[in-house]
N, C-alpha and C positions, 0 to 999 in steps of 0.2 A: 458898950456898945457890940451887938452881935456880928458874925461875920454873914457879909448876905453872898448868897451863889446864887449860880446859874446851873442848870442841869439841861446837857446837851445830849440828845440820842441820836447815833447815828448808825447806819447801816455800812460796814464795808462789802463793799464790791470789789472781790475777788475770787478767785479759783483755789488759792492758798489758805493755810489755817494760820494763824497769827495767835500770840498773846497778848494779853492785855498790855503787859510792860511796853513790848514791840510798838502798839499802838499809840500808847502816850509817848516815847521816845520820840516818834515820828512827829507827832503833834508838837512837842517842845523844840527838835529841830527846825520845824517849818516856821514855829515862833520866833527862833533865833534867826533864820533867813529873813524873813519879813522885817521884823521890828530891831535886830542886832541884838546885843549882850542884854541891853533893857528889857526887851521883850521876855527874854529867858529867865533873867532875873526877877521879874514880875511874876512868872506864873509857876516857876519850877517847883517851889515848896507847897502851894497852895491848889494845883491841879493835881487832881487823884481819879482814879476809875472806881465808881460806885458798882456798877453791873457791869458783867461781860460774858456774852453768851457766844462760844465759838460755834456752835450748831448754826444757830440762826444767823451770825454773823452783824452782831446787835451789841451796841456798848452804848453807857451812860456816863460822861464825863462831868465831872463837877468843877466849875471853873469860879472866879470870882466876878463878879455883877461887874464889877469896875472895868475890868479886861474883858469880857465875854466876846464883844467884837472883834477884840484882836486874834482870840482864838479862833473865832468864826472865819475871820478870812483868810488867815495861815492855813486853815485846813483845806481849804479850797486848792491851794499849790501841793497840796500832797501826791506823787504819783508813784511814787515806791516806799515799800514798807521791807525792810530786811534785804532789800536789794530784788524784792517781786513787785511787781506791779500790781497796785491797788488804789483804790478811791474811795473816800468816805462821803457819803451822802446823808446829808442832813434831814433827820427824819419832824423832829420837835426841840423846841427850846422852851423851856419852863422854869418858874421860879419855886417850883416845890417838886421833889421828888413824888408824890402821889400824882399830881397832874402829869409827870412823866411817865409813871408805871401804866396810868390809865391809856395814854398815846402807845405807848409799847403794845398793851394788850390788845388795843383795836388794830394795832396793825397786823398782828399776829391773828387775829380773829379771821382777818379780811386775807391774807394769805390761805388759810387752811383749805375752802372750799375751790380754792384755785389751785392747790399742790394735789386736790382729790380727783379733779379733774383731769390732771397729768399723768397719774399713774397708769405704768404699764403693765404691772402684773398683780396677783391678788395679793402678795405678802405686801408691797407698797400702799397697796388701798386697805390694808389692817391697821400698818404703821399709822396712816394719817386719820382713820377711823378713830384709834385710840388717842390720839391727839385732839380730836375734836370732843372725844369723849369728856377726857382731862380738860379741855377748857370750859365745857359745859356746866363741871363738876365743881369747879375753883379752885382745882388743883395746879393751874398754871399761875395763878396769882402766888399760891404758895412757894412753889418754885423760884419764881422772880424775886421773893422776898427774902427766900433761904440763900439765892445766889448774892443778893445783895449783902446779907448778913453777914457771908463769907467773904466777901471782897473788903467788906468794914473792918472785918476781924484780921485779916492779913495784911492790910494798910497800915504802914507803921508812921505817924503823923511826929514831926519834931516841933518843937515849941522853941522860940528865940525871944 
């Protein structure tokens, strides 16, 4: 039987920078607070980060389908990550990584024109223009795939 999972796409709303492990530990603590030792034991070994981008503050977390609602409800109560104010905003819940990546790309495509209008000087406009050109040429998809591969490579899974 295959491992059925859900991909949760979140945006971290904070002015602070975090590592993917910080966010994962905050989620684990929130599940323990809401559901006790049972909740922590159920998700601790099987929940992991598939993709994390500290520039855009987006993260894709993989959870078992059976316990997806448990994780989603616990994430609502996260107010602090590493003793710094932060919250997670749910953007998408998907059954496949492909649909989750599509949603992530759609979010980024929508954000680029708004970022262009908010630029204050020429250097910022050039950076945003470069991002727009990258997204049109397909480089954005390859960056997401490369980052997901890097996280997959760095993730150590234990089997029992």
